[in-house]
Residue, then its C-alpha position, 0 to 999 in steps of 0.5 A: m549447430f543447434k537450431r533455436r526454437r521460437k515460442s509460438k504466440t499461443r504458448k506465450r499467451k498460455e504462459v501469460k494467462f497462467l501467470i495472471v491466474v497464479t498472481l490472482i490466486c496469491f492475491l486472494l490468499a493474501i486477502v483471506v489471511s489478512f481477514i483471518t488474522g484481522r490485521v492489515p498487511v504492514l506495507l498497506d498500514r504504513v502507506i495509510t498512516k503516512r497519508i493520514e499524518g500528511e493530512i494532519v500536518k496540512k490541517v495543523e499548518d492551515t489552522k496554525k495561523g489562528l492558534a496561540g503558541s501553547d495550542i500548537e505545542k499541544l497539537k504537536k505532542e498529540y500527533k507526534r509519534 
């Protein structure tokens, strides 16, 4: 029948290096395109906005204890999307 060929270690290393280089090139191209367009990629933008909203909610919860009801409603309307 057929004899299986095993990939040598050097060939595997070359393939891994090649894939790493291709990944880095794609990453650099994505950075260049984002700077040219002046926009942050959507996924990164979503992650950042969620973290900021989480921090705002924590801050509001901390300051909520000393505020009146009308102040809380103003804050909710201001930070609600």
